[in-house]
N, C-alpha and C positions, 0 to 999 in steps of 0.2 A: 680157761687159763684165769690164773689173777697173784694177785702182788699184798702177801698181808707183811705187816710189823707183830715182829715178835720179842720177846725178852726171854734173856737166858732165866730169871729168876723165876719159871716156871707159869707165868701172867699165860691166859687165853691170846692167841693171836689175832689182830685187827684186820681183817680187810680190807683194803685199801684202792685198788684200781682192780677194777675189769678186765680184761684183753690180755698185752703181752704183760710179760716179767720186767717189772721193772729197779732202775738199781738207784740208788740215792744220792745225788750230789750236793756237797758243802756249800754252804755261801763263800763265793767266792768273789773279788773283781767289783763289790757292790752289788751285787749280781744270789739271782736263787737264794735259797734251796730249790733244786729240782729231782725229779724222779726223772732217769734216762731212762728209754726201755726201747726195743726193735716190735714192730709190727708190721703190717701188710703196703705201709709208704715207704718204712725205713725208720731210722731213728727222728723216733722224737721225744721229747721236755714237755714236760707239766708241773706245771711250780706245786710245790710243797710249804705246807702251812707246820712248821714246828711245835705252833702252840695249840692246834687243834690234832695235830698227827694227822692229817687229812690232805690229800689231793685235792686242789682247789682249780678252776679254770679249766680248759679244753687243751687235751694234748696239741700243741704245734710237733708238724713234720718237720727236724732242723737237716739232715742229710737225705735224699731220698736214696732208694736203694741199697742202704747198708744192710747188714744182714747180722753184725756185731758189734760191740762197741766198750770201750773202758775208758771211764774217766776218774784224773787222779783229785786229790787233794785241792790243787791251786785253780781247778776249774777245766784245765786242757782234756779233751776228749780226743780220743783215737777209734777212728770207725775203720770198719772192714767193705766194701761194696760189692754187690754182687760178681765173681767174673774177675775177680783183682785180687784175690787170697791162694797167692803162689804156694807151692810146696814149700815142706822146710824139715827141717833135720832137729829135732835137741842136742844139741853140741855143750860138753864140758867146757869150760874155761878156770884155769887155774885167778888168784887175788890180783893180779896185774893184768890181765883183759887177753892172755893167750891160752888162743883154739889149745886144749888138750884132747880133741876128739868126738867124732859123730858117737851119739847112745842111741841105735837104731837106724830104721830108716826112714825116710822121706815120706809126710802127711799134710794134711791142711790141718794144722794142730790149730785150736781153739784155746784151750788150757791146757797148763801144765802143774802140778804140783811132786816137789820131792818130797818122802813119809822123813819123819823126824829124823830117822837114821839113817838116810841115805842111802838107803839099799835096793829102793824100789820107787820106780815113777809110775805117777799117773798122768795119761792124759786124755784130755776130749778132741776127738779131731770127729773132723766131718770129708762125707763123699757120698758120693752118688749111691741112690739107693733105686729100688721099683720106679720103673717110667720115671727115673731123669729125678727124682723129689730127693732131696738133700738128706740125707741121715747122720745125726750125731750119735757116737758111741765113745764111752771111756774102756779104755785102754789100760791095763796093769802092763811093766813092766820089771821083771827081778834086774837087776844089773849087777848084781853078781853071774848069775849064772845065765845071763841074756835072753831069756823064754818070758815072751809078747801073752798074756793072756785076754781077751775079751772079759770086762766084767758086768757089760751093761747090752741089751737086746732090743731097748725100744727104738724111737725113735726120732726121739731129741732130749739127750742127755750130756749137760756138759758142767762146765765152772766147778771140777774136783776141787775135792781140800780133806787133807787126813786129815782123823785125829789125834790130839796129841801124844796116844801111845802108838802111835802109829798100826794099828789092828783092824782097823774101819776106816772107809772111805766116805765123804758125805756129797751130792750131789745134785746139780737143779734140772728136772724132768720135767718133760713139755707133755702132755699127754690128753689130744683132741683140740677144740677149739672153743 
């Protein structure tokens, strides 16, 4: 597994960090920028040089045991720690915040993305696989018919997004170590 820096202009991707995948966190409150990621120790942070577009220094464990993380532009980070992730149900809300009802059944949902036309929901869900190991799978739900279809069969697939035309999805996938 490695993290690459790429360009939408078609330039060749540049390998930045070996090991777990990383997410970029912009400078905030006089600190950073950093690359955040999950490895065997938990949530780690590694300084990132914007001039050379490379990771610098050593990755430091920020939250031990973390299995997922997301960072906002203002530097706030949210994490999930092994054993602390509740089963959740995607739910529709109106613009006033009033619940309009559930979308499907409960699951340990890591990511979700509504298709551009609002007719499908893609979710990244974690469940126990063989020998109790965690397995992350992408599921697609047709919101009109209610039909749910498994989209991936690998061990670690997450962070799903739709193409602008809503015909395809993209997701991160981890194969081996």
